[in-house]
N, C-alpha and C positions, 0 to 999 in steps of 0.2 A: 508494468513486470510484477511486480510485486502482489497485484491482486491475482494475478493469473498464476503464479505460484502457490501462494495461501489456498486457492481453491483448488489446484492439482493436491495439496497435502492432504484437504480435505475429503476429495474424492478417492485416494486411495486408502483413506481409513472410516471408507464409508457416512462420513457425517455428515448429515442433512440439516442439523441442528443451529449451524452457521450460515448465517448472511456475509458475504465480502463486497461491498460495492468501492466503487474509485471516484474522487473527485480531485478536481484541483483548485488553487487557492486563486488564481490569476484568470485573465482573459483568454479561455481556450475551449468553452461552451461547443460541444459538438464536433471538435479536432475527431478524427480515428485516431488511433494508437502509431505511431511512429513506424514505418515499414521496417526499419532497422530492428526495434525492440519486438515485434512481430517475428524476424528471419530468426532473432537470437530464441527467443522461446518455442520457435518451432525446430531449431537445430538440438535443442533440448529435449525434444519429444512432446513436447505442451502446447497445447492449439488453445490461445486465450479469447480463441469466437471473436463475435461482433464486439467492436469497443468503442462507443462514444464516449468521450470526456465529458462530464457535469462538474458545476461550479459547485463549492461548498456552501450550503445554505442553511437556514435556522432548523428547517425539517430535516435536515440529513443530520446533523450534529443532535437534536433531539432524541431521534430514532436508533442511534448507535449508540453502543455499552464502550465501546472502544474506538478512537480515531490515533491511527498508527501515520506520523509525517515523517515525510523524509528529509526534512531541514527542518533547521530552528526558525527560520522566517516563517516557513508554512504555521509551525506552533504557535507563536506570538501574534500572526496575523489570525488566525482563528482565534486565540483568546482575547484579541484586542474585538472583534466583531461580535464574539460570541463568549463572553467571559463565563456563560454557566457549564462550557466546555472545559473549563480549566481543568478538572479531576480526570478526564479522559482522555486528555490529549496526549500523545507520547512519542518519542522520537524513535523510529525503527533502531538507530543506531545504538540505541539503552540495551537494547536484547544481545549485545557484541559479548556481554561478558568482563568488558573492559571497564575501569573505573572513567576516564576519559574517552568519549567515542565521538567520530565524524558525523559531519551529515552524507547521506548518500550523495554524491555528486550526481548532477544533471547531465545525463550525454547527449540531450536533444541539442542537434547541430554537429554533434561530432561523426566519427567514423565507425566502422564495425567493432574494430578494437575497442572503442571506448565502451560502445554498446554491451561486448564481451564482458567487460571488465566490471561493470556496474551489474549487469545479470548475476556474475558469482559472488559480489559483495550483496547482493540484494536475495538472492540464495541463501546465503549464509546466514544474514540476519531474519528472514522469514521462517527458515527453519528452527531457528534459535526462538523466534517468540511464539511459534505453534508448540516447541518441545516444552517450553516454559509457563505457558499461559493458555492458550487453547486448548490442548491436548488434557490438561486437566479436569475442563468440565465435561462431565460426563454427559452421553445425547440422553434426550428423553425426556428432560424436563422442559424450561424455556426455550425458545429459540434465541441465538445469539445474534447479534449485527456486530459487525466490523465494518469501519469505513477506510479506507488507504488512501490516503493525499500523496500522489505522484508529482513529481516535480513537472511544470509546466510552463514554457514561456510565455512570456507576453510577447504579441504580435506586434 
């Protein structure tokens, strides 16, 4: 959901200089977006388009200037596997504006109410991320790349 929301904000501003990708930290390669996540996005007027989960790998870490994760466990796993990513991995919750912030709870396996609740939280945080970081970069220079690591349950 975070990737779709960020892409929506970028399109609204006519931004083409920032690439957004989504990847997971655990065994979810090739999975489609959860149907309830797609439904919640469509209810908000956001078409996520085709979405197939990829795993975080060294090439993705190398290519992206900013890696935004949903949970502290994602941050720790990426830094453990790719220590060079330490400076560019941030928690989405850190854009909440509060001193203490929480992980974004994974709604995977939950009901529609849980997905809507997660959507509202992610929407607020992605909007804050966009206003505080990405909107400050003016288009026209080099293309920026952002990786969004969304929660993905192990099978």
